[in-house]
C-alpha positions, -999 to 999 in steps of 0.1 A, spaced: -33 -270 28 -64 -267 7 -81 -246 34 -54 -220 31 -56 -216 -7 -80 -186 -7 -59 -167 18 -27 -177 2 -40 -167 -32 -51 -132 -20 -18 -127 -2 2 -137 -34 -19 -114 -56 -14 -85 -32 24 -91 -30 29 -97 -67 7 -68 -78 29 -45 -59 63 -59 -68 88 -58 -97 79 -93 -109 44 -98 -123 36 -66 -143 71 -63 -159 72 -100 -166 37 -99 -183 47 -69 -204 79 -86 -215 62 -119 -223 34 -102 -243 58 -81 -264 81 -111 -269 52 -131 -282 41 -102 -304 76 -101 -320 76 -138 -327 40 -139 -340 43 -108 -362 75 -120 -378 59 -154 -384 28 -138 -399 50 -117 -422 67 -148 -435 34 -166 -442 18 -134 -457 45 -116 -477 20 -88 -487 22 -73 -452 57 -59 -460 43 -40 -489 23 -18 -466 54 -4 -449 66 28 -468 101 27 -481 109 59 -462 105 40 -429 125 10 -440 142 13 -474 161 -20 -473 133 -45 -479 157 -70 -495 187 -69 -472 184 -92 -441 217 -79 -428 202 -44 -422 173 -59 -403 197 -80 -381 218 -49 -373 188 -29 -364 172 -55 -341 206 -64 -325 215 -27 -319 181 -20 -303 183 -50 -281 218 -42 -270 210 -5 -263 178 -14 -244 197 -37 -220 222 -9 -214 194 14 -205 178 -12 -183 209 -14 -162 208 24 -159 171 23 -148 179 -4 -122 208 18 -109 185 48 -106 159 27 -89 183 12 -64 197 46 -56 162 59 -50 153 31 -27 185 35 -7 179 73 -4 143 69 6 152 42 32 180 62 48 165 96 46 129 89 55 120 54 68 126 18 57 88 12 60 80 34 30 99 12 6 67 -7 1 51 23 -16 80 26 -40 78 -11 -49 41 -7 -56 47 23 -79 31 14 -112 52 38 -133 84 20 -122 68 -14 -130 57 -2 -164 91 13 -171 109 -20 -164 82 -39 -184 84 -17 -215 122 -18 -217 124 -56 -210 95 -61 -234 113 -42 -262 144 -64 -257 123 -96 -258 105 -83 -289 138 -78 -307 152 -111 -296 121 -130 -307 121 -113 -341 158 -116 -347 159 -152 -359 133 -144 -386 158 -121 -405 180 -145 -424 198 -150 -456 195 -188 -459 180 -210 -471 162 -180 -488 165 -143 -479 137 -129 -457 133 -95 -441 105 -90 -415 100 -54 -425 69 -48 -404 84 -64 -373 116 -43 -377 95 -12 -381 77 -21 -349 110 -25 -331 121 10 -342 88 24 -329 93 6 -296 128 21 -294 114 56 -298 88 48 -272 116 37 -248 134 70 -254 103 90 -245 95 67 -216 130 71 -202 126 109 -201 93 104 -184 107 79 -159 136 103 -149 110 131 -143 88 107 -123 117 96 -101 128 132 -94 93 139 -82 88 107 -63 117 113 -39 102 146 -28 90 141 8 57 158 1 50 134 -28 60 104 -7 37 114 22 8 122 -1 12 88 -18 11 70 15 -19 90 26 -38 81 -7 -30 44 -2 -42 46 33 -74 62 22 -80 34 -3 -77 9 25 -103 29 45 -126 31 14 -124 -7 10 -125 -15 47 -150 11 59 -172 19 29 -203 33 48 -206 68 62 -209 72 100 -244 76 113 -255 104 135 -256 83 167 -227 66 185 -225 28 184 -232 11 217 -206 -12 233 -214 -49 234 -203 -73 261 -207 -106 244 -170 -108 235 -159 -112 271 -175 -146 273 -150 -161 248 -121 -153 271 -126 -187 288 -128 -206 255 -104 -231 241 -73 -214 229 -63 -218 192 -26 -216 192 -7 -198 164 17 -220 145 38 -194 126 53 -163 142 46 -131 123 22 -102 118 -15 -107 111 -18 -93 75 -53 -104 67 -83 -121 83 -108 -138 61 -140 -128 79 -164 -146 57 -146 -179 60 -143 -176 98 -181 -169 101 -189 -198 78 -166 -222 98 -180 -210 131 -216 -215 119 -208 -249 104 -191 -261 137 -217 -243 159 -191 -225 179 -182 -189 187 -147 -176 178 -130 -148 196 -99 -134 177 -73 -124 203 -53 -99 183 -61 -74 156 -47 -70 121 -11 -56 122 -2 -71 156 26 -96 160 17 -131 172 45 -155 182 42 -192 175 25 -210 204 5 -179 215 -33 -180 213 -44 -165 180 -81 -170 189 -104 -187 214 -134 -208 206 -165 -216 227 -184 -249 226 -156 -267 209 -170 -300 220 -193 -297 190 -165 -292 165 -143 -319 148 -107 -325 158 -93 -305 129 -113 -274 137 -83 -254 149 -64 -261 116 -93 -248 95 -97 -217 117 -60 -209 115 -61 -212 77 -83 -181 76 -55 -159 89 -26 -146 67 5 -144 89 36 -127 73 70 -115 83 61 -78 76 30 -57 79 9 -50 48 -19 -26 40 -45 -52 30 -66 -44 61 -41 -24 82 -49 13 83 -25 18 112 4 8 91 -1 37 67 -3 60 96 29 46 111 48 52 79 39 89 79 47 92 117 81 77 110 89 104 85 77 131 109 98 118 138 129 115 117 123 151 104 121 164 140 153 146 151 183 168 159 203 153 131 177 164 104 158 193 121 132 197 94 100 210 110 85 217 76 84 180 67 69 172 101 42 198 95 34 182 61 31 149 78 7 163 104 -14 177 76 -17 143 59 -24 126 91 -53 150 97 -66 141 62 -66 104 71 -83 110 105 -110 131 89 -119 103 65 -118 78 94 -142 98 116 -166 101 87 -169 64 82 -188 37 101 -163 15 120 -160 -21 108 -182 -44 129 -165 -64 156 -195 -88 161 -207 -112 134 -239 -132 137 -250 -162 118 -280 -166 120 -291 -133 135 -288 -130 173 -263 -159 175 -228 -145 179 -203 -165 158 -172 -143 156 -156 -114 174 -128 -95 157 -110 -66 174 -102 -37 151 -83 -5 155 -103 20 176 -105 57 171 -85 63 203 -58 39 192 -55 54 157 -55 89 172 -27 80 196 -7 63 169 -10 94 146 -3 122 171 11 111 205 47 105 195 48 137 174 33 156 203 60 143 226 89 152 204 74 185 193 70 199 228 98 224 221 87 232 185 60 258 184 54 254 146 47 217 148 27 220 180 5 247 164 -1 225 134 -11 197 158 -37 220 173 -50 230 139 -52 193 130 -74 186 161 -96 215 152 -100 203 116 -109 168 127 -133 181 153 -150 203 127 -155 173 104 -175 153 129 -207 161 149 -201 134 175 -196 149 209 -176 119 222 -151 121 194 -147 158 198 -141 153 235 -113 129 228 -97 154 204 -100 181 230 -82 158 255 -53 153 231 -51 191 224 -48 198 261 -19 173 263 -2 193 236 -5 226 255 4 209 288 35 193 272 47 226 257 41 246 289 76 239 302 95 242 269 81 273 252 82 310 261 50 326 272 43 345 240 45 313 219 24 294 245 -3 320 242 -8 310 205 -14 274 215 -38 284 242 -58 305 217 -62 275 194 -71 254 224 -99 279 233 -112 277 197 -113 239 199 -131 241 233 -157 264 216 -163 238 189 -167 210 214 -190 231 236 -212 237 206 -220 200 204 -220 194 241 
């Protein structure tokens, strides 16, 4: 269990940072403590109340007024919180049914919504923490400064509610949703592939095939690979003097009892070697974007496919999705792929990890859209433009050749579904792409 603590801690931080628990709870606790501390400080230092102008709080000697104000604010805030939750649930339901259930994760990670819940719940906890201080017995006391702070928080809540409604109205726009998913995917690429791609293609290495005959390390929990602790796997492989070959990449499903990895030279390792290696993997019931660029692409593709369905028939949304996918692919081709081979010390292979390839991500991004857009000239034209844009962003001839192959598939798939005058437009864009590829060939 101790071996899994680093991975479990990272997984918990990722999940809680993007949920409706940690940030709202922290804000509520902090404001509640502030209400209790400020009222206690006012009671021990009566001079603080003298600093509050009478125009802000005239009744400095009537605890009943303070109790009414604090109680009214607390009651009103809880009513507003119920409205906020109703708006939020309606938004989540609409996004799930209209676009895709997979995009709910981006709504849950929305910081504006988290801050909204936190500010309202924090104002309620502030008032409730300060309410016992306003009393008539055994001697009257009015926490003037604390009550004034509650009134300021109430005004902040009014303004924040207006801002939240405006934010929700924009956040359910499909263009805003797709843009947000694309930005989150780019952040994963920035973290996972920080270095620019060099001018020369990387050579393929064959050392990984040797581990296919190694000792299988069986998975013990069915689920998706959410995160792989590379540093820990390399350190364990070096300590045990073995070579570990990870069988499946991040984002793939691994049933219990199926090999998660294979290890060479396990005769050198202790009996609990497999337990320590498995502890470096985070297996969960759903995919996350900790290391999974493909998951962000899949969310955008889901929106595009639903938009092209006969029930929706919204090619403009599909076109927006293609634009955002090209944005992600342009960033991808400009970065150095993550290494699959890890050595410790140099020239001694310790770990092989499969990552999503350019071909795989390209197929995930565009193949399904190409198939369902065969009879839609607008979406097909935008696919051709996307391939041209991506090809223009890279100088690698092999990457451009793969883009040209996909573009030819688009034209070939549309040949039997579009009239000749519309097919000519696609062929013209194909010729433009062929010119770009020929320039680097």
